N, C-alpha and C positions, 0 to 999 in steps of 0.2 A: 329688278326693282319691285318691291312689294307694293300692292295697291291696297289702300286702307280708307275705309269710310268712317268718319266721325259723325255720329248722330247727335245733334245738338250744338247750336251756335252759342253755347254758354261760355262763361269765362274759362271754365275748366276744359271744355271741349276745344276752344281756340288755343289754349295753352298746350294741350297734348298734341294738337295738329302742328303747332309751331315747333315743338320738340322733334316730331317725326320728320319734318322737312330737313333737319340736320342729317338724317340718315338717307337722304335722297330717295325717299319713298313718294309714291304718287298719292297725294292726300286730297280727299273730297270731304267737305263739311256739308251736312244736310241741315238747312235752315227750315223753320216752320212755314214761312211764307216767302214769296218772291221779294216782297218789300224788305223783310229782314235780310235775305240773301244779298240784296243790293246794298244795304247799309254796311254789312260786314265786308263786302268786297271793297268798299270805299274806306274801310277802317273807322266807321262811325258806330260807336257802341253806346247803347242806352244804359244809364246807371252803371257805368263800367267800373269794374274792379281791376281793370288792366292799367298799366302805366299810361300816363297822359300822352306820351310820345310814341305809343305802340302803333306799328304799322303791320298789317297782315303780310306775312311772307309771300313772295311771288309764287312759290311752289304749291300754294293751296288753292284748290278750285272750290267755290261756294255755290251751292245749287239748292233749289227747293223741289227738285225732281227726284223722287226716291229711286226711280229706275237708273237715272244717271249716276246718282251717288253710289249705288250698290252694284253697278255693272262690273262683273268679273273681279270682285275684291277678294283679297286674301284674308282680311280681318275687318271686323266692324267693332268700333268702340262706342258704347252707349254712354255718353256724357250728359245725361239728362237728370232732372230732379227725381228722387226715388219714387215720389207719388205719381209720376207720369211714366215710369218705366214700363208698366204693363201695356199702356196704349202705344208706346213707341216700339216695343218689340213685336207687337201684333202687326204693325205696319212693315217692319223690317223682315219678319220671319219668311215670307214667301220668296225672298231674294237670297236667302242663305244657302250656300253650297255645302257639299259634303265635307270639304276640308276648311271651310271658313271658320276662323277663330272668332268667338263671340266674347267680347270683353266688357264687363260692367265696370264703369268708372264712377258709379254712384254710391254714396254712403247712406245708409238708413234702412229702415224696415217699412214694408208696405202697411199703412195704417189699418186698412180694412181686414187684412189677413194675418198680419204679424210676420209675414214671410220675408226672408232675405232676398236680395236682388237676384242672386243666381237661381233661387227657387222660382221666382216670378218669371225669369227668362225660360227656365225649363218647362214651366206650365204652358208657355205659348210657342214652343218650338218642337219639332219632331224629335223623338227619342234618339235617333241616330246622330243628332247634333249635340247631345248633352255632354259628351266627353270633351267637346271643344269649348265649353263655357269656362271662362276665366274671370277673376275679379282683380281689380287694381285698387290698392289702398295704401295710404302712407301719410306721413306728416308733411303735406305738400301745400305750400302757399303759391298760388299762381304767379303773382307779380315777382316773387323772388326767383322762380324758375325762369321766367321770361327775361329777368335781369342777368341770368347766367350764374346765379349763386348756387353752389353745390347743394344737391338734394338727392334723396333716395326714395324709392317706393318698392312695393312688393307686388308680385304677380302670383296669385294663388290659383291652382287648378288641381282637380283630383289626379290627373295624370301629369307628372312633372315634365314630360316631353312637350306638352302643350304650353305650359308656363315658360319653358325655355325658348320656344318659338317667339312668344310675345316679348320676352326679355331681349332677345336678339334684335327685334324690331325697334325697341324703345331706347335702349341704353346708348347714351352719348357721354362725353367726358364729364359734364357737370350735372347729369341726371342719370343716376345708376339704379337699375331695377334688379331685384333679387327674386328667386323662386321660393314657393312654399306650397305644400300640399294640404295644409289645414285651411280649407275654404271657409268652414264655419267660423273658426277662430279669427281669421282675417276680416271677414265681413262683420262679425259682432264687435270686434275691436274697433273697427272704423266707425260704427254707429254709437257704441256705448261710451266711447271716450268723450263725446260731447257732454255727457252728463257730468263727468269729472271736470271738464273745462268750465261748465257753468258753475259748478260748486266752488271751483277755485276763484272765479270772479266774485262770488258771494263772500268768500273769505276775505278778499281784498276790500270789498265794500264795507264789511263789518270791522275792518281794521285789526283782524286777529293775528296777522303776521305770517312769516314764512314757515315757522314750525307747524302751525295749524294747516297751512296749505300743503306742506310736505306730507303730513299725516294723511290728509284726504287723498292725495295722489298715490301714495304707496299702498294704502288700503284699497283704493280703487283698482290698482294694478293686481292686487291679490285676488280680488273678486273676479 
C-alpha cells in the first residue's frame, strides 16, 4: 500500500486525498496549524467549496506535524497556492527520499520570478530528486470529482516512467489520469487557460454571443 502525503488542507488537496483513499493508499494531509488540522478532522471547512454534506473519509490522517506527514512516504502532493509553493517545498525538501515522487498540483506561475511550479520545486530540492518531479493538471472541479462524476487529469514528467507511477496511484473508475512528457506545455496550459476563461466571461458580460466566445477560445488554443 503506497504512503502519500498531501501538503495543504485546501479544497483541491482534500479532493485528491479523498480520491486516493479509493486506492487503499495510506494518506496524510499536512495542515498549516493544529487548529486547522482539528477542524479538517471534524469535516469543518472555512469558506468551503466542498459539498455541504462532505465528510472526510476515514482513511485520511490529518496532522500539523511535518515529520509525521512525511514519514516514509512514496509520494508527496503539493496542493498549495502557487504563490506559497516555494515556502512549502522548502519545508518539505529535507524529508524527501531518493525515490519519493514529488507532484505539483498547483496551477500558476510564481509572480516574483515568472517560474513554473516544477522549476520552483527544482530550485529548492536536491538535483538527484529532479527526475521525480511531476505536475498534475486538468479540467478538474473538486465538487464534481467528490460527487463521483467522471473526470480526467494529466500527469506530466520528463521521464514517462515517473508519470506512470503517479497515474497508477491516482486512477480510479471515475477519475482517470493520463501521462505526458511535455511538462512545460502542461504547466503553461494550466496557468494560461485562466486568461481565456476570463475573456470568455467578458464576452458573456458584453452580450457578444457564442460565435465571439468560440473565436476567442479557438484563437486562444492556437496561441
